[in-house]
SESEVEX-158581 format. One record per residue (C-alpha): residue number from 1; x negated, y, z. Coordinates in Angstrom, 1 decimal, padded with zeros to 4 digits. Layout:
  nr      u      v      w
 NUM      X      Y      Z
...
//
This chain:
  nr      u      v      w
   1  002.0  010.1 -001.3
   2 -000.5  012.8 -001.1
   3 -001.2  016.3  000.3
   4 -001.1  017.8 -003.1
   5 -002.4  021.1 -002.2
   6 -004.6  020.1  000.6
   7 -008.3  020.1  001.2
   8 -008.7  016.5  000.2
   9 -006.0  016.4 -002.7
  10 -008.5  015.5 -005.4
  11 -010.0  012.7 -003.5
  12 -006.6  011.3 -002.5
  13 -005.4  011.4 -006.2
  14 -008.7  009.7 -007.4
  15 -008.2  007.1 -004.8
  16 -004.6  006.5 -005.7
  17 -005.6  006.3 -009.4
  18 -008.3  003.8 -008.6
  19 -006.0  001.5 -006.8
  20 -002.7  001.9 -008.8
  21 -003.7  002.4 -012.4
  22 -006.8  000.5 -013.0
  23 -006.5 -003.1 -014.7
  24 -006.0 -005.8 -012.2
  25 -004.2 -009.0 -011.6
  26 -001.2 -007.4 -010.0
  27  000.9 -005.2 -012.3
  28  000.6 -001.4 -011.9
  29  004.3 -001.1 -010.9
  30  004.0 -003.8 -008.3
  31  000.9 -002.1 -006.8
  32  003.0  001.1 -006.6
  33  005.8 -000.7 -005.0
  34  003.4 -002.2 -002.4
  35  001.8  001.2 -001.8
  36  005.2  002.9 -001.3
  37  006.4  000.2  001.0
  38  003.4  000.4  003.0
  39  003.7  004.2  003.3
  40  007.3  003.6  004.5
  41  008.7  005.2  001.3
  42  011.5  003.7 -001.1
  43  010.2  002.6 -004.5
  44  012.4  002.2 -007.5
  45  012.7  001.2 -010.2
  46  012.0 -002.4 -009.8
  47  009.9 -004.5 -009.7
  48  010.0 -004.5 -006.0
  49  007.3 -006.2 -003.8
  50  007.6 -009.9 -004.4
  51  009.4 -011.6 -001.6
  52  006.5 -014.1 -001.0
  53  004.2 -011.1 -000.4
  54  006.6 -008.8  001.5
  55  005.8 -010.0  005.0
  56  002.1 -009.9  004.4
  57  002.3 -006.3  003.0
  58  004.3 -005.3  006.1
  59  001.8 -007.0  008.4
  60 -001.2 -005.2  006.8
  61  000.6 -001.9  006.8
  62  001.9 -002.1  010.4
  63 -000.4 -004.6  012.3
  64 -003.5 -005.1  010.1
  65 -005.4 -006.3  013.3
  66 -003.1 -009.3  013.4
  67 -003.7 -010.6  009.9
  68 -005.3 -013.9  010.5
  69 -007.2 -016.6  008.4
  70 -004.0 -018.7  008.6
  71 -001.9 -015.8  006.9
  72 -004.5 -015.8  003.9
  73 -004.6 -019.7  003.8
  74 -000.7 -019.8  003.7
  75 -000.7 -017.4  000.8
  76 -003.3 -019.2 -001.0
  77 -001.5 -022.6 -000.6
  78  001.6 -021.0 -002.0
  79 -000.3 -020.2 -005.1
  80 -001.5 -016.7 -004.7
  81 -004.9 -016.1 -006.2
  82 -007.8 -014.5 -004.2
  83 -008.0 -011.5 -006.6
  84 -004.2 -011.1 -006.2
  85 -004.6 -011.1 -002.4
  86 -007.4 -008.6 -002.5
  87 -005.4 -006.1 -004.6
  88 -002.3 -006.4 -002.6
  89 -004.3 -006.0  000.5
  90 -005.9 -002.8 -000.7
  91 -002.7 -001.3 -002.1
  92 -000.9 -002.0  001.3
  93 -003.8 -000.5  003.3
  94 -004.0  002.5  001.2
  95 -000.3  003.0  001.3
  96 -000.3  002.6  005.1
  97 -003.1  005.1  005.4
  98 -001.7  007.7  003.1
  99  001.8  007.5  004.9
 100  000.1  008.0  008.2
 101 -001.8  010.9  006.7
 102  001.5  012.5  005.3
 103  003.1  012.2  008.7
 104  000.3  013.6  010.5
 105  000.1  016.6  008.2
 106  003.7  017.1  008.4
 107  003.5  017.0  012.2
 108  000.7  019.8  012.0
 109  003.1  021.9  009.9
 110  005.9  021.3  012.2
 111  008.2  019.3  009.9
 112  009.0  015.6  009.7
 113  007.8  015.4  006.1
 114  011.0  013.6  004.9
//
């Protein structure tokens, strides 16, 4: 999910490492799955994005401006801790950004990037 040979490859790798591999409330593999989903990429092996968070991840990735306090409150009422919500939000936002970066760079190179 990065431009491996590009101008900002080292920064991208460091960002991904920070978001995906540092200790946190959300398991590393789940954060990887969230980032991949938000970037529009399949992720395997399991674990997949938990069903209770999948809609939220999609909303952050596709329509972040539509996320409301009510969305967050509903997740909190369902038992999702604030630290977990933060990590999920960051993983989804980074995945969405890197997916867009990949597609943009592919368009500049004249390919679809698939």
